[in-house]
N, C-alpha and C positions, 0 to 999 in steps of 0.2 A: 471906341472907348473900351479900355480894358475892364472886364467885369470886376466888381469889388470882392468877389468870392473866387474860390478855386474851381476850375473845371476839371472834373475827374472822369475816368473810365472805370466802371465796374467790370471786372474781367469776365463776368458771366456773359457779357455782350458778345465776346469773341471766344466763347468757351472752348472750342476744340484746339486752339493754338496752345503749344507748350508754354509753361510759366514764363521762362525768360524771354520768349518771343513776345508774349503779351506785354511785358514790361517795356521792351524795346519799341514795340508798336505804339504804345501809349505815349512814350516820350517823343518819338519821331513825328507822331501826328500833331503834337503841340499841346497835349494835356498837361495840366499842372500836377495832377495827382492820379493815383490808381488804387482801387479797392481790390484786395486780394482774398482768395478763398482758401480756407484751411485744407480742403481736399487737394488743391493744387500744390500747396506747400508740402503736404504729406507725400504726394506722388513724387515730387522733385527730390525730397530727402530720401525716399525709398529707392530712388534710382542712383543714389550715391552723392547727391548734391548736399549743400549745407545752407542753413539759414543765413550764414555770413555771406555766401555767394549771392543770395537773393538781395540782401541789403546792399551789397556792392553794385549789383545791376541797377537797383533803384537810384543809388547815388550817382551812377554814371549818367543816368537820364534826368537827374534833377527832379525826381518825383517824390511827392509827399504821399504818405499812406494814411488816409483818414480813418479807415476801418479794416479789420480782418473779419471774415464772414465764414461761418456763423457758429455760435455755441448753442446747441439745441438741448431741450429736455430739462432745463433748470426749474421750470415752473410746474411741470406735470408729474415730476418724480414723487414717489411716496416719501413720507417723512423719514422713514428708516434708510432710504437710499440717498437722501440729500447730502450726507457727509461725503459720499463718493463723488457726487456731482461737484462739490466744492473742490475736491482734489483734481478732478478733470479740468475745472475752470482755472485753477492755479497753473496747470501745465499749459493750457491754451493761451491764457493771458500772457504768460512768460514768452511763448513763441511769438505772439503778436508784437510784444515789446521789442523782441530781438530784430524783427524786420522793420521796426519804426512805426508800427501802427499806433495811433492815438486811442482808438476804441476797438472793442470787439462787439459785434452785433449779436444779441441774444434774443431768441424768439419768445413770443407770449404764450400763456396757457392756451391750449388749442381746443379745450372742451368746456362746456358749461356743466354745472355752475362754476363760476370762478370765485375763489376765495380771495378777495381783493387784499385783505390785510396780510394774509400769508404770502401772496405774490409780492407785495411791497416789501415785506420783511426779507424775503429771499433776494430781491433785487438789491436791497441795502447791503446784505452780506456779500453779494457779488461785487458791489462797488468797493467794499473794504479790501477784498482780495485784489481787485484791479489796481487800487492805489499801491498796494504792496508790490505788485509785479510790474507796474508801469504801463498798463493798457486798461482803460476803463470800459466797463460794459455799457452798451447803449441798448435801450429797450425798444424793440420793434413790434408794431402791431401789423397783423396780416388781415386784409379785407375779406379773405375767403375762409377764415376759421370760425368755429363756433364760439371760441373764447373772446379774448380782447381783440376787437377788429375795427375800432374807431379811434379817431384822434382823442376824443374825450376820455375813452377808456384807458388808453396808454398814458395820457397826461395824469390821470388820477393815480395810477400806479407810481409814477415818478414823484408826484407831489407827496403821496402818503409815505414814500420811502424816507422823505425828510432829509435827503442828502444833497448838498449843493452841487455835487458832480453828476447827479442824475440827468439823463437826457434821452430823448426819443429819436427814432428814425422817422422822417417824413417822406412820403412817397405818393405822388399824385394818383398812381394806379390804385394803391391800397385805400387812399382817401375816398376815391370814387367807388371801388368795389365793396368796401365795407359800409357804404351808406352815410359817411360823414357829410356834413354840410360843406359847401365850397369854402365858406368863410371860417370854418373851424380852425384853419391854419392860424388865424389871428389870435387864437387862444394861447398859442405856444410862444413864449418869449424866445427870441433867437438864441439866447445863451443855453436854452434847453434843447436845441436842435443839434444832434450829433452829426448828421449828414442829411442832405436832401437828395434822395434818389430822383432821377429825371427820366421820364418816359411819357407815353401817351396811350390812349385807348380809343377805340372806335365805338360806334353805336350799332354795329352790324350784328351783335349778339346781345341778348339781355344782360344787364349789369350783373345779375345774380349768378349767371352761368360762366362769367369770364374767369380765366385763370392766368397764371404768369405768362404762359406761352402766347396769350392773346395781346400782350403789349405791343405797341408800335413805336416807331421813332418819334421823337418830339416834333410836333407840328403836323404829323400825319393823322392825327385823331381829333377828338372833340373836347378834350379836357381844358379847363381854364388855366393853362400854364402861365400865361402872362400875368394874370391876377396873383398867382402864388409867387412868381418871381418878383413882382412889384413889392409884395410884403417883405420879402427877404432884403431887397435893396433899401427900401424905406426905413427898415429897422436895423440896419447895420450888420446884417449877417456876413460873416467872414469865413465861414467854413467851406465845405465842398458841395458843389452841385454835381452829382455823379450819374452818368448815363448807365442805366441798368435795364437790360432787356434779356429775355430768355427765348429768343425766336429761332426756331430750327431753320427757317428760311435764311436768316442772317448768318447762322452758323455754317451754312453751305457755301457762303461767299468768301472772297478774299478778306481776311481779317483786317488788313491794312485799309482796304476800301471801306469796310464797315466803320472802322474807327474814324476815318477821315470824314465820311458823310455824317456820322453821328455828331462830331464836333462842329461841323458846319451848321447843322440844324440847331444845335444848342446855341451857338453864337448868334444865329439869326433871331432866335426868340429873345435872347438876352439883350440884343441891340434894340429891340422894339421897346424895351423897358428903360434901358440906360440912356437911350437917345432922347428920352423925354426930359432928362435932367438938364 
């Protein structure tokens, strides 16, 4: 049964490959979508390529771009520096729109104490710019930061922003790492989910010590992935479920093999949910 949502490859999973190779690999492996990183776009353009070339490569493979990653620093910058942050945001959001990205992932405040109202107001301003440029910002929480690191914390920011286009990034690793409850995903309406990153984690290291590099392929760990996928399916999620890892072990392997195995593992878990219907 075909999944009701898009299956995507976050290009961090095959990081060492050149940008156009990443796009081709994702398409040939059978993914529906691909998440792109600004650092890859910058490197490609710096070597003489154009964003139009990137868009053409995506179109050739029939790939959707759910997000471009990432826009940092928007919530920790001093008030006097925020106008410059907004100018950088405008440029980045325009770049994202040029390659067809629907969203730009922007990170949370990283330090406590967090001024929730100021953060929400800044996110609201970023959304305004995103509408003008054609790519909306998505608010991401990170389980290993001191600031916003839980589902509830991220959702509060989005709700206080009071903008119908506000949305958060959900990620089973960050849900686990930040100490959110397993069922906190049920607090998030699916229309508020910008993208669902997909990965797993083991119990070989204490939760509080785990970092991005400790993620493993879906199904190779202990996270309740089927529970979270069931929520997405039952509530009509139609966005992207995107394989996102930062494994040096995987980076040393053939990226085509990594992409193929990753998609196989994703489909195996998705089938355990969709076959119940």
